[in-house]
CHARMM-style PDB file with segment names, atoms N, HN, CA, C and O in Angstrom:
ATOM      1  N   UNK     1     -34.720  -6.347 -18.045  1.00  0.00      PROA
ATOM      2  CA  UNK     1     -35.341  -7.133 -19.082  1.00  0.00      PROA
ATOM      3  C   UNK     1     -36.680  -6.500 -19.436  1.00  0.00      PROA
ATOM      4  O   UNK     1     -37.336  -5.894 -18.589  1.00  0.00      PROA
ATOM      5  N   UNK     2     -37.072  -6.646 -20.686  1.00  0.00      PROA
ATOM      6  HN  UNK     2     -36.539  -7.138 -21.374  1.00  0.00      PROA
ATOM      7  CA  UNK     2     -38.328  -6.074 -21.089  1.00  0.00      PROA
ATOM      8  C   UNK     2     -38.635  -6.361 -22.537  1.00  0.00      PROA
ATOM      9  O   UNK     2     -37.952  -7.146 -23.195  1.00  0.00      PROA
ATOM     10  N   UNK     3     -39.677  -5.710 -23.023  1.00  0.00      PROA
ATOM     11  HN  UNK     3     -40.232  -5.073 -22.489  1.00  0.00      PROA
ATOM     12  CA  UNK     3     -40.114  -5.945 -24.386  1.00  0.00      PROA
ATOM     13  C   UNK     3     -40.056  -4.655 -25.190  1.00  0.00      PROA
ATOM     14  O   UNK     3     -40.593  -3.627 -24.778  1.00  0.00      PROA
ATOM     15  N   UNK     4     -39.408  -4.722 -26.321  1.00  0.00      PROA
ATOM     16  HN  UNK     4     -38.971  -5.557 -26.656  1.00  0.00      PROA
ATOM     17  CA  UNK     4     -39.326  -3.613 -27.248  1.00  0.00      PROA
ATOM     18  C   UNK     4     -40.442  -3.787 -28.271  1.00  0.00      PROA
ATOM     19  O   UNK     4     -40.557  -4.845 -28.891  1.00  0.00      PROA
ATOM     20  N   UNK     5     -41.254  -2.768 -28.449  1.00  0.00      PROA
ATOM     21  HN  UNK     5     -41.161  -1.909 -27.945  1.00  0.00      PROA
ATOM     22  CA  UNK     5     -42.370  -2.845 -29.381  1.00  0.00      PROA
ATOM     23  C   UNK     5     -41.861  -3.115 -30.794  1.00  0.00      PROA
ATOM     24  O   UNK     5     -40.825  -2.586 -31.196  1.00  0.00      PROA
ATOM     25  N   UNK     6     -42.588  -3.935 -31.540  1.00  0.00      PROA
ATOM     26  HN  UNK     6     -43.429  -4.365 -31.213  1.00  0.00      PROA
ATOM     27  CA  UNK     6     -42.185  -4.292 -32.904  1.00  0.00      PROA
ATOM     28  C   UNK     6     -42.130  -3.087 -33.834  1.00  0.00      PROA
ATOM     29  O   UNK     6     -41.462  -3.138 -34.867  1.00  0.00      PROA
ATOM     30  N   UNK     7     -42.809  -2.019 -33.491  1.00  0.00      PROA
ATOM     31  HN  UNK     7     -43.352  -1.978 -32.652  1.00  0.00      PROA
ATOM     32  CA  UNK     7     -42.782  -0.803 -34.309  1.00  0.00      PROA
ATOM     33  C   UNK     7     -41.422  -0.114 -34.275  1.00  0.00      PROA
ATOM     34  O   UNK     7     -41.179   0.787 -35.078  1.00  0.00      PROA
ATOM     35  N   UNK     8     -40.537  -0.509 -33.379  1.00  0.00      PROA
ATOM     36  HN  UNK     8     -40.734  -1.241 -32.727  1.00  0.00      PROA
ATOM     37  CA  UNK     8     -39.205   0.079 -33.277  1.00  0.00      PROA
ATOM     38  C   UNK     8     -38.219  -0.532 -34.265  1.00  0.00      PROA
ATOM     39  O   UNK     8     -37.052  -0.142 -34.275  1.00  0.00      PROA
ATOM     40  N   UNK     9     -38.642  -1.461 -35.081  1.00  0.00      PROA
ATOM     41  HN  UNK     9     -39.591  -1.778 -35.073  1.00  0.00      PROA
ATOM     42  CA  UNK     9     -37.754  -2.117 -36.034  1.00  0.00      PROA
ATOM     43  C   UNK     9     -37.018  -1.115 -36.921  1.00  0.00      PROA
ATOM     44  O   UNK     9     -35.826  -1.285 -37.181  1.00  0.00      PROA
ATOM     45  N   UNK    10     -37.698  -0.088 -37.384  1.00  0.00      PROA
ATOM     46  HN  UNK    10     -38.666   0.050 -37.173  1.00  0.00      PROA
ATOM     47  CA  UNK    10     -37.075   0.925 -38.226  1.00  0.00      PROA
ATOM     48  C   UNK    10     -35.967   1.690 -37.526  1.00  0.00      PROA
ATOM     49  O   UNK    10     -35.016   2.135 -38.169  1.00  0.00      PROA
ATOM     50  N   UNK    11     -36.081   1.846 -36.216  1.00  0.00      PROA
ATOM     51  HN  UNK    11     -36.853   1.485 -35.694  1.00  0.00      PROA
ATOM     52  CA  UNK    11     -35.052   2.539 -35.439  1.00  0.00      PROA
ATOM     53  C   UNK    11     -33.890   1.612 -35.091  1.00  0.00      PROA
ATOM     54  O   UNK    11     -32.848   2.055 -34.609  1.00  0.00      PROA
ATOM     55  N   UNK    12     -34.087   0.330 -35.341  1.00  0.00      PROA
ATOM     56  HN  UNK    12     -34.934  -0.030 -35.733  1.00  0.00      PROA
ATOM     57  CA  UNK    12     -33.062  -0.673 -35.033  1.00  0.00      PROA
ATOM     58  C   UNK    12     -32.544  -1.321 -36.317  1.00  0.00      PROA
ATOM     59  O   UNK    12     -32.359  -2.537 -36.372  1.00  0.00      PROA
ATOM     60  N   UNK    13     -32.314  -0.520 -37.330  1.00  0.00      PROA
ATOM     61  HN  UNK    13     -32.464   0.468 -37.285  1.00  0.00      PROA
ATOM     62  CA  UNK    13     -31.724  -0.962 -38.604  1.00  0.00      PROA
ATOM     63  C   UNK    13     -32.534  -2.053 -39.284  1.00  0.00      PROA
ATOM     64  O   UNK    13     -31.976  -2.889 -39.995  1.00  0.00      PROA
ATOM     65  N   UNK    14     -33.846  -2.054 -39.073  1.00  0.00      PROA
ATOM     66  HN  UNK    14     -34.300  -1.375 -38.496  1.00  0.00      PROA
ATOM     67  CA  UNK    14     -34.710  -3.034 -39.722  1.00  0.00      PROA
ATOM     68  C   UNK    14     -34.647  -4.428 -39.125  1.00  0.00      PROA
ATOM     69  O   UNK    14     -35.120  -5.387 -39.735  1.00  0.00      PROA
ATOM     70  N   UNK    15     -34.068  -4.550 -37.939  1.00  0.00      PROA
ATOM     71  HN  UNK    15     -33.684  -3.771 -37.444  1.00  0.00      PROA
ATOM     72  CA  UNK    15     -33.968  -5.861 -37.297  1.00  0.00      PROA
ATOM     73  C   UNK    15     -35.369  -6.405 -37.018  1.00  0.00      PROA
ATOM     74  O   UNK    15     -36.293  -5.650 -36.716  1.00  0.00      PROA
ATOM     75  N   UNK    16     -35.511  -7.725 -37.125  1.00  0.00      PROA
ATOM     76  HN  UNK    16     -34.760  -8.339 -37.370  1.00  0.00      PROA
ATOM     77  CA  UNK    16     -36.770  -8.390 -36.785  1.00  0.00      PROA
ATOM     78  C   UNK    16     -36.871  -8.444 -35.264  1.00  0.00      PROA
ATOM     79  O   UNK    16     -35.923  -8.850 -34.593  1.00  0.00      PROA
ATOM     80  N   UNK    17     -38.008  -8.041 -34.723  1.00  0.00      PROA
ATOM     81  HN  UNK    17     -38.779  -7.711 -35.269  1.00  0.00      PROA
ATOM     82  CA  UNK    17     -38.203  -7.989 -33.277  1.00  0.00      PROA
ATOM     83  C   UNK    17     -39.196  -9.071 -32.871  1.00  0.00      PROA
ATOM     84  O   UNK    17     -40.322  -9.117 -33.366  1.00  0.00      PROA
ATOM     85  N   UNK    18     -38.760  -9.940 -31.962  1.00  0.00      PROA
ATOM     86  HN  UNK    18     -37.845  -9.902 -31.560  1.00  0.00      PROA
ATOM     87  CA  UNK    18     -39.604 -11.021 -31.451  1.00  0.00      PROA
ATOM     88  C   UNK    18     -39.544 -11.019 -29.931  1.00  0.00      PROA
ATOM     89  O   UNK    18     -38.602 -10.499 -29.334  1.00  0.00      PROA
ATOM     90  N   UNK    19     -40.559 -11.608 -29.318  1.00  0.00      PROA
ATOM     91  HN  UNK    19     -41.324 -12.031 -29.803  1.00  0.00      PROA
ATOM     92  CA  UNK    19     -40.641 -11.640 -27.855  1.00  0.00      PROA
ATOM     93  C   UNK    19     -40.748 -13.069 -27.353  1.00  0.00      PROA
ATOM     94  O   UNK    19     -41.265 -13.948 -28.042  1.00  0.00      PROA
ATOM     95  N   UNK    20     -40.257 -13.285 -26.152  1.00  0.00      PROA
ATOM     96  HN  UNK    20     -39.838 -12.571 -25.592  1.00  0.00      PROA
ATOM     97  CA  UNK    20     -40.356 -14.579 -25.483  1.00  0.00      PROA
ATOM     98  C   UNK    20     -40.315 -14.325 -23.982  1.00  0.00      PROA
ATOM     99  O   UNK    20     -40.159 -13.189 -23.536  1.00  0.00      PROA
ATOM    100  N   UNK    21     -40.456 -15.382 -23.223  1.00  0.00      PROA
ATOM    101  HN  UNK    21     -40.584 -16.305 -23.586  1.00  0.00      PROA
ATOM    102  CA  UNK    21     -40.380 -15.280 -21.768  1.00  0.00      PROA
ATOM    103  C   UNK    21     -39.164 -16.063 -21.285  1.00  0.00      PROA
ATOM    104  O   UNK    21     -38.964 -17.213 -21.678  1.00  0.00      PROA
ATOM    105  N   UNK    22     -38.356 -15.441 -20.433  1.00  0.00      PROA
ATOM    106  HN  UNK    22     -38.519 -14.507 -20.113  1.00  0.00      PROA
ATOM    107  CA  UNK    22     -37.196 -16.107 -19.863  1.00  0.00      PROA
ATOM    108  C   UNK    22     -37.604 -16.707 -18.526  1.00  0.00      PROA
ATOM    109  O   UNK    22     -38.201 -16.036 -17.683  1.00  0.00      PROA
ATOM    110  N   UNK    23     -37.276 -17.968 -18.349  1.00  0.00      PROA
ATOM    111  HN  UNK    23     -36.791 -18.513 -19.034  1.00  0.00      PROA
ATOM    112  CA  UNK    23     -37.627 -18.686 -17.111  1.00  0.00      PROA
ATOM    113  C   UNK    23     -39.129 -18.623 -16.848  1.00  0.00      PROA
ATOM    114  O   UNK    23     -39.568 -18.648 -15.698  1.00  0.00      PROA
ATOM    115  N   UNK    24     -39.906 -18.541 -17.915  1.00  0.00      PROA
ATOM    116  HN  UNK    24     -39.549 -18.521 -18.849  1.00  0.00      PROA
ATOM    117  CA  UNK    24     -41.376 -18.499 -17.855  1.00  0.00      PROA
ATOM    118  C   UNK    24     -41.934 -17.328 -17.045  1.00  0.00      PROA
ATOM    119  O   UNK    24     -43.082 -17.378 -16.602  1.00  0.00      PROA
ATOM    120  N   UNK    25     -41.130 -16.267 -16.845  1.00  0.00      PROA
ATOM    121  HN  UNK    25     -40.198 -16.227 -17.205  1.00  0.00      PROA
ATOM    122  CA  UNK    25     -41.667 -15.145 -16.085  1.00  0.00      PROA
ATOM    123  C   UNK    25     -41.140 -13.779 -16.509  1.00  0.00      PROA
ATOM    124  O   UNK    25     -41.801 -12.773 -16.251  1.00  0.00      PROA
ATOM    125  N   UNK    26     -39.972 -13.706 -17.153  1.00  0.00      PROA
ATOM    126  HN  UNK    26     -39.435 -14.523 -17.363  1.00  0.00      PROA
ATOM    127  CA  UNK    26     -39.407 -12.407 -17.514  1.00  0.00      PROA
ATOM    128  C   UNK    26     -39.521 -12.174 -19.023  1.00  0.00      PROA
ATOM    129  O   UNK    26     -39.023 -12.983 -19.807  1.00  0.00      PROA
ATOM    130  N   UNK    27     -40.164 -11.086 -19.441  1.00  0.00      PROA
ATOM    131  HN  UNK    27     -40.568 -10.429 -18.804  1.00  0.00      PROA
ATOM    132  CA  UNK    27     -40.259 -10.811 -20.880  1.00  0.00      PROA
ATOM    133  C   UNK    27     -38.897 -10.412 -21.448  1.00  0.00      PROA
ATOM    134  O   UNK    27     -38.164  -9.629 -20.843  1.00  0.00      PROA
ATOM    135  N   UNK    28     -38.573 -10.962 -22.616  1.00  0.00      PROA
ATOM    136  HN  UNK    28     -39.168 -11.598 -23.107  1.00  0.00      PROA
ATOM    137  CA  UNK    28     -37.309 -10.696 -23.284  1.00  0.00      PROA
ATOM    138  C   UNK    28     -37.589 -10.408 -24.754  1.00  0.00      PROA
ATOM    139  O   UNK    28     -38.457 -11.035 -25.362  1.00  0.00      PROA
ATOM    140  N   UNK    29     -36.851  -9.456 -25.323  1.00  0.00      PROA
ATOM    141  HN  UNK    29     -36.146  -8.947 -24.830  1.00  0.00      PROA
ATOM    142  CA  UNK    29     -36.974  -9.119 -26.734  1.00  0.00      PROA
ATOM    143  C   UNK    29     -35.745  -9.620 -27.477  1.00  0.00      PROA
ATOM    144  O   UNK    29     -34.618  -9.413 -27.027  1.00  0.00      PROA
ATOM    145  N   UNK    30     -35.959 -10.280 -28.617  1.00  0.00      PROA
ATOM    146  HN  UNK    30     -36.874 -10.447 -28.982  1.00  0.00      PROA
ATOM    147  CA  UNK    30     -34.879 -10.751 -29.476  1.00  0.00      PROA
ATOM    148  C   UNK    30     -34.888  -9.928 -30.750  1.00  0.00      PROA
ATOM    149  O   UNK    30     -35.932  -9.762 -31.381  1.00  0.00      PROA
ATOM    150  N   UNK    31     -33.728  -9.412 -31.131  1.00  0.00      PROA
ATOM    151  HN  UNK    31     -32.880  -9.546 -30.619  1.00  0.00      PROA
ATOM    152  CA  UNK    31     -33.565  -8.713 -32.406  1.00  0.00      PROA
ATOM    153  C   UNK    31     -32.695  -9.590 -33.293  1.00  0.00      PROA
ATOM    154  O   UNK    31     -31.602  -9.989 -32.893  1.00  0.00      PROA
ATOM    155  N   UNK    32     -33.175  -9.893 -34.497  1.00  0.00      PROA
ATOM    156  HN  UNK    32     -34.063  -9.570 -34.822  1.00  0.00      PROA
ATOM    157  CA  UNK    32     -32.403 -10.694 -35.432  1.00  0.00      PROA
ATOM    158  C   UNK    32     -32.403 -10.019 -36.791  1.00  0.00      PROA
ATOM    159  O   UNK    32     -33.363  -9.347 -37.170  1.00  0.00      PROA
ATOM    160  N   UNK    33     -31.322 -10.205 -37.510  1.00  0.00      PROA
ATOM    161  HN  UNK    33     -30.542 -10.751 -37.203  1.00  0.00      PROA
ATOM    162  CA  UNK    33     -31.242  -9.643 -38.851  1.00  0.00      PROA
ATOM    163  C   UNK    33     -29.805  -9.464 -39.289  1.00  0.00      PROA
ATOM    164  O   UNK    33     -28.868  -9.782 -38.556  1.00  0.00      PROA
ATOM    165  N   UNK    34     -29.652  -8.957 -40.481  1.00  0.00      PROA
ATOM    166  HN  UNK    34     -30.413  -8.700 -41.076  1.00  0.00      PROA
ATOM    167  CA  UNK    34     -28.342  -8.741 -41.071  1.00  0.00      PROA
ATOM    168  C   UNK    34     -27.997  -7.265 -40.984  1.00  0.00      PROA
ATOM    169  O   UNK    34     -28.775  -6.414 -41.418  1.00  0.00      PROA
ATOM    170  N   UNK    35     -26.839  -6.960 -40.428  1.00  0.00      PROA
ATOM    171  HN  UNK    35     -26.208  -7.651 -40.076  1.00  0.00      PROA
ATOM    172  CA  UNK    35     -26.357  -5.586 -40.360  1.00  0.00      PROA
ATOM    173  C   UNK    35     -25.167  -5.448 -41.301  1.00  0.00      PROA
ATOM    174  O   UNK    35     -24.383  -6.384 -41.455  1.00  0.00      PROA
ATOM    175  N   UNK    36     -25.031  -4.290 -41.925  1.00  0.00      PROA
ATOM    176  HN  UNK    36     -25.668  -3.529 -41.800  1.00  0.00      PROA
ATOM    177  CA  UNK    36     -24.004  -4.112 -42.951  1.00  0.00      PROA
ATOM    178  C   UNK    36     -22.594  -4.060 -42.387  1.00  0.00      PROA
ATOM    179  O   UNK    36     -21.647  -4.446 -43.071  1.00  0.00      PROA
ATOM    180  N   UNK    37     -22.434  -3.589 -41.152  1.00  0.00      PROA
ATOM    181  HN  UNK    37     -23.203  -3.275 -40.596  1.00  0.00      PROA
ATOM    182  CA  UNK    37     -21.104  -3.489 -40.569  1.00  0.00      PROA
ATOM    183  C   UNK    37     -21.211  -3.264 -39.064  1.00  0.00      PROA
ATOM    184  O   UNK    37     -22.307  -3.216 -38.505  1.00  0.00      PROA
ATOM    185  N   UNK    38     -20.061  -3.128 -38.425  1.00  0.00      PROA
ATOM    186  HN  UNK    38     -19.171  -3.167 -38.879  1.00  0.00      PROA
ATOM    187  CA  UNK    38     -20.052  -2.939 -36.977  1.00  0.00      PROA
ATOM    188  C   UNK    38     -20.629  -1.597 -36.565  1.00  0.00      PROA
ATOM    189  O   UNK    38     -21.174  -1.466 -35.469  1.00  0.00      PROA
ATOM    190  N   UNK    39     -20.516  -0.600 -37.429  1.00  0.00      PROA
ATOM    191  HN  UNK    39     -20.073  -0.707 -38.320  1.00  0.00      PROA
ATOM    192  CA  UNK    39     -21.106   0.708 -37.122  1.00  0.00      PROA
ATOM    193  C   UNK    39     -22.621   0.596 -36.991  1.00  0.00      PROA
ATOM    194  O   UNK    39     -23.221   1.233 -36.125  1.00  0.00      PROA
ATOM    195  N   UNK    40     -23.237  -0.212 -37.848  1.00  0.00      PROA
ATOM    196  HN  UNK    40     -22.749  -0.729 -38.551  1.00  0.00      PROA
ATOM    197  CA  UNK    40     -24.685  -0.428 -37.762  1.00  0.00      PROA
ATOM    198  C   UNK    40     -25.036  -1.141 -36.460  1.00  0.00      PROA
ATOM    199  O   UNK    40     -26.039  -0.821 -35.821  1.00  0.00      PROA
ATOM    200  N   UNK    41     -24.206  -2.109 -36.070  1.00  0.00      PROA
ATOM    201  HN  UNK    41     -23.392  -2.369 -36.589  1.00  0.00      PROA
ATOM    202  CA  UNK    41     -24.427  -2.811 -34.804  1.00  0.00      PROA
ATOM    203  C   UNK    41     -24.339  -1.847 -33.631  1.00  0.00      PROA
ATOM    204  O   UNK    41     -25.181  -1.879 -32.733  1.00  0.00      PROA
ATOM    205  N   UNK    42     -23.329  -0.994 -33.634  1.00  0.00      PROA
ATOM    206  HN  UNK    42     -22.645  -0.968 -34.364  1.00  0.00      PROA
ATOM    207  CA  UNK    42     -23.183  -0.003 -32.564  1.00  0.00      PROA
ATOM    208  C   UNK    42     -24.392   0.934 -32.531  1.00  0.00      PROA
ATOM    209  O   UNK    42     -24.835   1.330 -31.453  1.00  0.00      PROA
ATOM    210  N   UNK    43     -24.932   1.292 -33.708  1.00  0.00      PROA
ATOM    211  HN  UNK    43     -24.572   0.970 -34.583  1.00  0.00      PROA
ATOM    212  CA  UNK    43     -26.122   2.133 -33.764  1.00  0.00      PROA
ATOM    213  C   UNK    43     -27.309   1.479 -33.075  1.00  0.00      PROA
ATOM    214  O   UNK    43     -28.038   2.132 -32.328  1.00  0.00      PROA
ATOM    215  N   UNK    44     -27.505   0.177 -33.327  1.00  0.00      PROA
ATOM    216  HN  UNK    44     -26.913  -0.354 -33.933  1.00  0.00      PROA
ATOM    217  CA  UNK    44     -28.606  -0.553 -32.682  1.00  0.00      PROA
ATOM    218  C   UNK    44     -28.368  -0.628 -31.180  1.00  0.00      PROA
ATOM    219  O   UNK    44     -29.289  -0.404 -30.394  1.00  0.00      PROA
ATOM    220  N   UNK    45     -27.148  -0.938 -30.778  1.00  0.00      PROA
ATOM    221  HN  UNK    45     -26.400  -1.120 -31.417  1.00  0.00      PROA
ATOM    222  CA  UNK    45     -26.825  -1.023 -29.349  1.00  0.00      PROA
ATOM    223  C   UNK    45     -27.051   0.324 -28.668  1.00  0.00      PROA
ATOM    224  O   UNK    45     -27.589   0.375 -27.562  1.00  0.00      PROA
ATOM    225  N   UNK    46     -26.648   1.406 -29.311  1.00  0.00      PROA
ATOM    226  HN  UNK    46     -26.210   1.365 -30.209  1.00  0.00      PROA
ATOM    227  CA  UNK    46     -26.864   2.740 -28.734  1.00  0.00      PROA
ATOM    228  C   UNK    46     -28.343   3.075 -28.619  1.00  0.00      PROA
ATOM    229  O   UNK    46     -28.761   3.704 -27.646  1.00  0.00      PROA
ATOM    230  N   UNK    47     -29.139   2.664 -29.600  1.00  0.00      PROA
ATOM    231  HN  UNK    47     -28.800   2.154 -30.390  1.00  0.00      PROA
ATOM    232  CA  UNK    47     -30.586   2.886 -29.528  1.00  0.00      PROA
ATOM    233  C   UNK    47     -31.169   2.178 -28.315  1.00  0.00      PROA
ATOM    234  O   UNK    47     -31.968   2.756 -27.579  1.00  0.00      PROA
ATOM    235  N   UNK    48     -30.772   0.927 -28.107  1.00  0.00      PROA
ATOM    236  HN  UNK    48     -30.123   0.457 -28.705  1.00  0.00      PROA
ATOM    237  CA  UNK    48     -31.267   0.167 -26.953  1.00  0.00      PROA
ATOM    238  C   UNK    48     -30.806   0.801 -25.643  1.00  0.00      PROA
ATOM    239  O   UNK    48     -31.564   0.853 -24.675  1.00  0.00      PROA
ATOM    240  N   UNK    49     -29.567   1.282 -25.613  1.00  0.00      PROA
ATOM    241  HN  UNK    49     -28.951   1.240 -26.399  1.00  0.00      PROA
ATOM    242  CA  UNK    49     -29.040   1.953 -24.422  1.00  0.00      PROA
ATOM    243  C   UNK    49     -29.842   3.217 -24.129  1.00  0.00      PROA
ATOM    244  O   UNK    49     -30.212   3.470 -22.982  1.00  0.00      PROA
ATOM    245  N   UNK    50     -30.112   4.016 -25.174  1.00  0.00      PROA
ATOM    246  HN  UNK    50     -29.812   3.810 -26.105  1.00  0.00      PROA
ATOM    247  CA  UNK    50     -30.871   5.258 -24.986  1.00  0.00      PROA
ATOM    248  C   UNK    50     -32.275   4.992 -24.467  1.00  0.00      PROA
ATOM    249  O   UNK    50     -32.852   5.838 -23.784  1.00  0.00      PROA
ATOM    250  N   UNK    51     -32.836   3.819 -24.784  1.00  0.00      PROA
ATOM    251  HN  UNK    51     -32.367   3.131 -25.339  1.00  0.00      PROA
ATOM    252  CA  UNK    51     -34.165   3.438 -24.306  1.00  0.00      PROA
ATOM    253  C   UNK    51     -34.109   2.727 -22.950  1.00  0.00      PROA
ATOM    254  O   UNK    51     -35.138   2.286 -22.438  1.00  0.00      PROA
ATOM    255  N   UNK    52     -32.919   2.615 -22.374  1.00  0.00      PROA
ATOM    256  HN  UNK    52     -32.083   2.973 -22.790  1.00  0.00      PROA
ATOM    257  CA  UNK    52     -32.689   1.964 -21.075  1.00  0.00      PROA
ATOM    258  C   UNK    52     -33.004   0.472 -21.081  1.00  0.00      PROA
ATOM    259  O   UNK    52     -33.409  -0.083 -20.060  1.00  0.00      PROA
ATOM    260  N   UNK    53     -32.819  -0.176 -22.231  1.00  0.00      PROA
ATOM    261  HN  UNK    53     -32.490   0.276 -23.060  1.00  0.00      PROA
ATOM    262  CA  UNK    53     -32.977  -1.624 -22.297  1.00  0.00      PROA
ATOM    263  C   UNK    53     -31.636  -2.280 -22.013  1.00  0.00      PROA
ATOM    264  O   UNK    53     -30.641  -1.933 -22.649  1.00  0.00      PROA
ATOM    265  N   UNK    54     -31.583  -3.219 -21.076  1.00  0.00      PROA
ATOM    266  HN  UNK    54     -32.392  -3.500 -20.560  1.00  0.00      PROA
ATOM    267  CA  UNK    54     -30.326  -3.923 -20.830  1.00  0.00      PROA
ATOM    268  C   UNK    54     -30.031  -4.880 -21.983  1.00  0.00      PROA
ATOM    269  O   UNK    54     -30.944  -5.478 -22.553  1.00  0.00      PROA
ATOM    270  N   UNK    55     -28.773  -5.016 -22.316  1.00  0.00      PROA
ATOM    271  HN  UNK    55     -28.031  -4.531 -21.854  1.00  0.00      PROA
ATOM    272  CA  UNK    55     -28.341  -5.924 -23.368  1.00  0.00      PROA
ATOM    273  C   UNK    55     -27.837  -7.199 -22.717  1.00  0.00      PROA
ATOM    274  O   UNK    55     -26.884  -7.170 -21.939  1.00  0.00      PROA
ATOM    275  N   UNK    56     -28.475  -8.320 -23.034  1.00  0.00      PROA
ATOM    276  HN  UNK    56     -29.250  -8.344 -23.667  1.00  0.00      PROA
ATOM    277  CA  UNK    56     -28.098  -9.586 -22.414  1.00  0.00      PROA
ATOM    278  C   UNK    56     -27.045 -10.340 -23.216  1.00  0.00      PROA
ATOM    279  O   UNK    56     -26.186 -11.009 -22.641  1.00  0.00      PROA
ATOM    280  N   UNK    57     -27.108 -10.234 -24.553  1.00  0.00      PROA
ATOM    281  HN  UNK    57     -27.806  -9.691 -25.019  1.00  0.00      PROA
ATOM    282  CA  UNK    57     -26.147 -10.969 -25.384  1.00  0.00      PROA
ATOM    283  C   UNK    57     -26.172 -10.438 -26.801  1.00  0.00      PROA
ATOM    284  O   UNK    57     -27.188  -9.923 -27.269  1.00  0.00      PROA
ATOM    285  N   UNK    58     -25.034 -10.570 -27.486  1.00  0.00      PROA
ATOM    286  HN  UNK    58     -24.209 -10.989 -27.106  1.00  0.00      PROA
ATOM    287  CA  UNK    58     -24.917 -10.307 -28.912  1.00  0.00      PROA
ATOM    288  C   UNK    58     -24.264 -11.545 -29.512  1.00  0.00      PROA
ATOM    289  O   UNK    58     -23.225 -12.001 -29.034  1.00  0.00      PROA
ATOM    290  N   UNK    59     -24.875 -12.085 -30.558  1.00  0.00      PROA
ATOM    291  HN  UNK    59     -25.719 -11.715 -30.946  1.00  0.00      PROA
ATOM    292  CA  UNK    59     -24.382 -13.319 -31.139  1.00  0.00      PROA
ATOM    293  C   UNK    59     -24.330 -13.202 -32.654  1.00  0.00      PROA
ATOM    294  O   UNK    59     -25.303 -12.785 -33.282  1.00  0.00      PROA
ATOM    295  N   UNK    60     -23.209 -13.565 -33.235  1.00  0.00      PROA
ATOM    296  HN  UNK    60     -22.419 -13.904 -32.724  1.00  0.00      PROA
ATOM    297  CA  UNK    60     -23.058 -13.571 -34.686  1.00  0.00      PROA
ATOM    298  C   UNK    60     -23.398 -14.979 -35.172  1.00  0.00      PROA
ATOM    299  O   UNK    60     -22.542 -15.863 -35.171  1.00  0.00      PROA
ATOM    300  N   UNK    61     -24.624 -15.181 -35.580  1.00  0.00      PROA
ATOM    301  HN  UNK    61     -25.320 -14.463 -35.581  1.00  0.00      PROA
ATOM    302  CA  UNK    61     -25.116 -16.516 -35.935  1.00  0.00      PROA
ATOM    303  C   UNK    61     -24.490 -17.016 -37.230  1.00  0.00      PROA
ATOM    304  O   UNK    61     -24.116 -18.185 -37.320  1.00  0.00      PROA
ATOM    305  N   UNK    62     -24.368 -16.155 -38.231  1.00  0.00      PROA
ATOM    306  HN  UNK    62     -24.672 -15.205 -38.158  1.00  0.00      PROA
ATOM    307  CA  UNK    62     -23.825 -16.573 -39.530  1.00  0.00      PROA
ATOM    308  C   UNK    62     -22.396 -17.094 -39.388  1.00  0.00      PROA
ATOM    309  O   UNK    62     -22.051 -18.115 -39.984  1.00  0.00      PROA
ATOM    310  N   UNK    63     -21.575 -16.418 -38.620  1.00  0.00      PROA
ATOM    311  HN  UNK    63     -21.855 -15.588 -38.136  1.00  0.00      PROA
ATOM    312  CA  UNK    63     -20.190 -16.839 -38.436  1.00  0.00      PROA
ATOM    313  C   UNK    63     -20.129 -18.195 -37.732  1.00  0.00      PROA
ATOM    314  O   UNK    63     -19.273 -19.016 -38.061  1.00  0.00      PROA
ATOM    315  N   UNK    64     -20.999 -18.436 -36.795  1.00  0.00      PROA
ATOM    316  HN  UNK    64     -21.694 -17.769 -36.528  1.00  0.00      PROA
ATOM    317  CA  UNK    64     -21.008 -19.726 -36.109  1.00  0.00      PROA
ATOM    318  C   UNK    64     -21.393 -20.849 -37.060  1.00  0.00      PROA
ATOM    319  O   UNK    64     -20.810 -21.933 -37.005  1.00  0.00      PROA
ATOM    320  N   UNK    65     -22.370 -20.603 -37.935  1.00  0.00      PROA
ATOM    321  HN  UNK    65     -22.843 -19.723 -37.979  1.00  0.00      PROA
ATOM    322  CA  UNK    65     -22.797 -21.619 -38.890  1.00  0.00      PROA
ATOM    323  C   UNK    65     -21.671 -21.958 -39.855  1.00  0.00      PROA
ATOM    324  O   UNK    65     -21.490 -23.128 -40.192  1.00  0.00      PROA
ATOM    325  N   UNK    66     -20.911 -20.969 -40.308  1.00  0.00      PROA
ATOM    326  HN  UNK    66     -21.058 -20.018 -40.034  1.00  0.00      PROA
ATOM    327  CA  UNK    66     -19.835 -21.241 -41.256  1.00  0.00      PROA
ATOM    328  C   UNK    66     -18.656 -21.947 -40.585  1.00  0.00      PROA
ATOM    329  O   UNK    66     -17.898 -22.639 -41.264  1.00  0.00      PROA
ATOM    330  N   UNK    67     -18.482 -21.792 -39.274  1.00  0.00      PROA
ATOM    331  HN  UNK    67     -19.098 -21.231 -38.722  1.00  0.00      PROA
ATOM    332  CA  UNK    67     -17.392 -22.455 -38.574  1.00  0.00      PROA
ATOM    333  C   UNK    67     -17.657 -23.948 -38.412  1.00  0.00      PROA
ATOM    334  O   UNK    67     -16.713 -24.720 -38.249  1.00  0.00      PROA
ATOM    335  N   UNK    68     -18.926 -24.375 -38.453  1.00  0.00      PROA
ATOM    336  HN  UNK    68     -19.694 -23.747 -38.585  1.00  0.00      PROA
ATOM    337  CA  UNK    68     -19.278 -25.782 -38.285  1.00  0.00      PROA
ATOM    338  C   UNK    68     -18.959 -26.610 -39.528  1.00  0.00      PROA
ATOM    339  O   UNK    68     -18.870 -27.834 -39.437  1.00  0.00      PROA
ATOM    340  N   UNK    69     -18.788 -25.982 -40.664  1.00  0.00      PROA
ATOM    341  HN  UNK    69     -18.860 -24.987 -40.738  1.00  0.00      PROA
ATOM    342  CA  UNK    69     -18.571 -26.713 -41.927  1.00  0.00      PROA
ATOM    343  C   UNK    69     -17.197 -27.291 -42.029  1.00  0.00      PROA
ATOM    344  OT1 UNK    69     -16.869 -27.930 -43.029  1.00  0.00      PROA
TER     345      UNK     69
END
């Protein structure tokens, strides 16, 4: 777990980068935004892997919102 600097947004397909604390002690970085396709998602995931950041979760928020209707 860790924090990705907000300046890395350009390397992560323009995703919005935010930080929080997990269990009030572990820093966690959240990336949110719209990606054009799965290839773009894989690009972001590979960037995080190359930086040795563990991936805790991937969530498609838009699809979940449309399923509730």
